[in-house]
N, C-alpha and C positions, 0 to 999 in steps of 0.2 A: 586673597587669591584662591580661585576654585581648584580643588584637587582634580586630578585626571579621573575620568570615569573608569570604574573597575569592571573588567570582563573576565568571566570564567569560561575558558574554551574547553569543550569536550575533546580531549586528545585521544584519538582511537588507536594511534600507532600507524595510521595511514598517511598518505601524502597530502590529502585534501585538508584534514584538520591541522596538520603541521604548517601548511602554508597560510591557513586562516589565522593561526596564532602569530606567525611572522608578520603578516600584513597589518594586524591590529597594533602590534608594537610600533610599526612604522607610522601608523596613523595617530600615535600618541596616547593610546590607551594604556592603563595599567593592567597587565595580563597575568592571569593565573592559569596553569594547565591542570586539568583534572581527568584522570582515566576512570572510566566506568567499568567495573567488572560485573557482568550480568549473568554469567553462566559458570556453573561448577562441574557439571556432570561430564566426566571424561569418558564414560562408557559408550557414548554414541558419537564421539568425534571421529572424523574420517582419518585413517592412519593413526599413528601413535603420537603425532605432534600435539602439543598442548598450545592451541592458538593464543589464548589470552596472555600466557606468560611472555611469549615473544612480542605480542602487541604492546603489553604494558612496559616492557623494557624499551622498545622503540619510542614509545610516548615519553618515557622518562629521559631518554637520550636527547630527544628533540627539545624538551624543556630546558635541559642542561645547556644545550648548544645556544638556545635563544636567551639564556640567562633569566629564566622566569621560575617562580616557585611552582612546585609540582606536588600533587597528591593523588593517591588512588582511592576510590570510594567503592565499597562493595554493595551493589544494589541487587544482588542475586535473590535475596528474600522477596523484595518488592517485585522483582522481575518475574519470579515464579508465580506470585499471586496474580499479577495483572496481565502477564503475557502468556506464559507457558500453560497455565490452567485454562485460560481463554482458548488457546489453540486446541488443547485436548477436547474441550467442551464443544467447540465448533465442528471439529472433524467428526466427533462422535454423533453430532446431530445431522451430519451429512452436509454441512456448509463448508466453504473454503475461506479460512480466515486470512487476514493480511497483517501479520505481526509487525511489519515495518511501520505501517501507518499508526498502529496502536502504540508501538514503542516510542514514536515521536510525541504522541499526545500524552501518554501516561508516564513515560520514564524521562526522556530527554528534556521535555518542556514542562514537566511537572515535578517529579521527585528530584531530578538533577537540578532543576531551576531553584527549588527550595533549598537544596544543599548549597548552591551558589549564593543564594541570598543570605544564608547564615554567615557566609564569608564577606558580607556587606557588598556583594556585587550589584552593579547597576544593570548588567546585561549578561546573558549567556550567548556563546557563539558556537556554531558547528561548521563542519566542512561540507554542508549541503550545497548542491548546485541549484540555488533558487535565490530570489531577490526580494527585498522588502521595500515598500514605498509608502508614502503617506498622502492622504487627500483630506479635504475638509468638507464635511456634509452637515448642513444646518449649524454651522459654527463649531461643530465638534470634530476633533482630529480622528480620522479613521485609518487604520493600517491596512495595507494591501499586500497580498502574497503574489509575487510575480515569478513567472517561469525563469529558470536559469538561462543565461545567454547561450550556453552550449546546447544545441538541440539534441545532441546524442546523450547528454548527461542530465538534462533537466529533471530535478527531483521534487518539483512542486507537488506532484501527485502524493508523495509520501507524507507531505505536510498538510494535506487537505482537511485534516480534522483539528487544526490549531484554532484557538479562539483569539479574539482581539487582545485579551489580557496577555496571552502567551506571546503573540506576535510583538506586543509592545516591548517585551523584554528580550527579543531575539535579534541576533546579528548574523548575517550570512556573508562573510568577507570575500568568498571566492565566487559568488553567484554571477558576477559580471564577466568572469573569465572563461576561456575555453580550456579543456583539460590539458592539451599540450603546453599552454602558457603556465598552468599550475606546476607542471613537472619542471619547466624551465626555471621558474622562480625558486623551486625547492633546490634545484641543482646549484643555482647561483648563490643561494644562502647556505650551501653545503650541508643540507639536512639529510640525515641517514635514510629517510623514507623516500627520497627523490625517485628511486628506480623501483620501489616496492610495488608489487602487483596489487591491483584493486581486489578487495575481498568480495567474494561472491556469496549469494545465498542469504540466509535469514539474518536479520539485523543482529540477533543475539548470539548466534553461534557461528554463522559464516561457514564453518567447516563441518557441518553435521548432515548426515544423510537423513532426509525426512522420514522415510519408512521405518528405519531403525528407531528414530526418535519417537515416532508415534507408537511403535510396538511396545514401548515401555508401559504404556497405559492401556492402549487399545489392542486387545489380543487378536491375533489372526483367527478368522473363522470362515470356513468355506461357504460359498454361495454361487448362485448362477449368474452367468453373463447372458443377457437377452438381447437379441438383435431386433430392432424396431424398423419396420418397413417405412419408406418415405411417403407412401400414399395412404397412410393412416388418416381416417377422416378428421381426427382431432387437430391435425396440422392446418386444416382449413381456417380454424379460428385465429391462427397466428398471422394470417395475411392482412396486410394493411388495406383499408378501404381506399381505393385509388382517388376517388373524387373529393372526399371530405377532408378538410384541414383538421388536424388533431383537436383543435379547440372546439370543433363542432361535434366530436364523438360523444355518444352517450356513455354512461357508466359501464354498461354491459360490454360495449366495444373496448373501452379502456382496459377493463379487467381481462377480457379475452386475449388481448395482445400483450399485456404487461405482466400478468401473473404466470408463474412457472407451470408447466404441464406436469400432471402426475400420471405415470403409466402403471399398468397392471401387467404381470407376467403373461397373462392370456393374450395380450395384444401383440406379442412377438414370438420368436422361437429361441430356444436355448442353444447357444453355440459354444459354451465353454464354462469354466469355473474360475473363481477368483478367491483371494485369501482374506477378503474383508472390504466391504463397500466403503468403509470410512477411510481407506487409503487412497481413494480415487476422487478426482474432481472433474467437473464438467469441462469438456474441451480436450481432455487428456487422450493421447493415443498410445503412449509408451506404457509397457508393463501389463498389457492385456493378455499377451501371449496366446493369441488366437491366430492361426495361420490360414492361408488359402482363401482369403476373402477377396482377393483381387485389389479392390480399392482399399485405402487405409480405413481402419475402424476407429471411431471416436466415441468417447463417453458422452452421452447426451443427458443422462440423469442418473442419480444414485438414490437408493432407498435404504437408509441405514437401519430402519426398523425391521424390514423384511430381509435385509442383507442381499439386495439385488442391484446389479449394475445394468443400466439400459444403454445400448450402443446404437450407432447409426453408421452406415457406409458412406464414405466420401465427405469431402469438405463442404459440399453444398447441401448436405442433408438438412431438411427443414427443422429437425429437432436441435440442430447445432447452431442455427442462425435465428436470432430474434430481433424484432424491431423495437420492442419495448421492455421496460422493467419498472418495478415498483419499489418505493422506499417508504417504510412505515413511518407514521407521524413522529414517533419518539426517536427515530434514527436519522432524521434530517438535520444537517449542520450547515449553518450559514457563516462563513468567515466574514462576509459583508452582511452584517445583521440588518443594515439599512436597505438591503435589496431583497430581503426575505419575502417570498410570495405568501399571500393570504389565500384561504380557500376561495375558489372561483377565479383566481388569477392565473395567468400563464406568461411564459417568457421564452424567447429564443436564445439558446446558448450553444457553445460547442462543448463536447464532453468526451470523456474516455472512461473505460471500465477496467483498465489495467495500466501498469507502469509502462511508459514509453510507447503506448499505443497512439497512433496519430489521432488528433482530435477530430470528431465529426459532428455535423450539425444535429441539434436535438431541440425538441420542444418540451419544456417543463410545464406540467399542468398540476396545480395544487388543488386537492380536494380535502374534505373534512378528515378522511382516514389516512391521508398521506400524499406522497408526490409520485406522479406518473411521468416517466421519461420516455419520450418516443423519438427514436433516431431516424434520420433521413435514410441512412443505409443500414441494412441488417448487421447486427453485431454477433460475432462468433464466440461461442462459449461464455454466455452470460452466467456467472456462477453465484449462487446464493451465498451471502456472507462476505463477498468481495465489495469493494467500494466503487461507486460511480462519483466522478468529480466533474463539475461543470465550470467553464471558463468564459470570460468575455475577453476576446483577443488573448493576451498572454497573462491575464490576471485570473487566479483561481478564486471563484466566488463562493463555492460551497461544495458539499459532498454528502454522501449518505450510504448506509449499508444496504446492499441489494437484497430484497426479500426472496 
């Protein structure tokens, strides 16, 4: 007689992972609950609450209620190496990291998965709102990452860097449900987390203020805020040639539309001071503290070497809206390896550049040096270091880091 498959559930102390564990038990799996402690530093948490203590207690109480074994695992060392240091390095370089995507690729479905396999687990499960499916390509089984059924909660974007190997070991028990249904199940199962508020913010800390967090390593230094006029000649190159389809564009046109613009202070006027270019990201409007501009002021570029922030007036400023972006060759990731484009090939997909952004039509063009992504509609606040993810209907096909 075959023993029941064993699953380790990442219990975060929230309602989603609690219900995930409950559903797996109902489906006949042997379930073990495991709490990941990723963060130690209390000096930058908001207020004096200690979030992980409360979460770890809730996770333990849920495991007790469900009658499953529970253990906590301290991954803060690996977390610091792979996520925190990456965040500091990216901000320092003037890029905008996405720790949540990295946390899934590097921690939950790598280090945590390996810890689960030491417990002889067949799978790991999380409370993510996404789904997994399988298809057969050339006689081989291929795993598919499918969007969560709740459009308000779909988290497939955060999992866009997972590999076939990682997906093969993953279970997403609540991906087919709507959030209110999840809370209802938690209530009926009398789980302590049923009414608990969803945690906001970064995967690892949830309750940390980003500027204070960054200031630990990246010291404040004063620099100029420059306003760039919308009729700067450089913006001409960002306009899409109306008549030609993206596949017919030459390399020069692709580069002009997809590579970021580099500004010089001489191209604009100084309108204020900031405390460090590395605290700001493209598309940001809060925290500039420049008054009297009439329309809202947005960050359109940062230069962390020269410590300058470039801004533009109004949401329709051409520096804020781009039709194209570029992903370097070594930063392209195909979840569906069988659909990977070769140099000279192109494909039509729908894509997004941030979590919960509506998907919009895009043409992907593969060249020797990397991938060019051209959107049908201009995208606001394309930030270097963030991830673009492309989909076919509700299946996430691949992703890459924006150059």
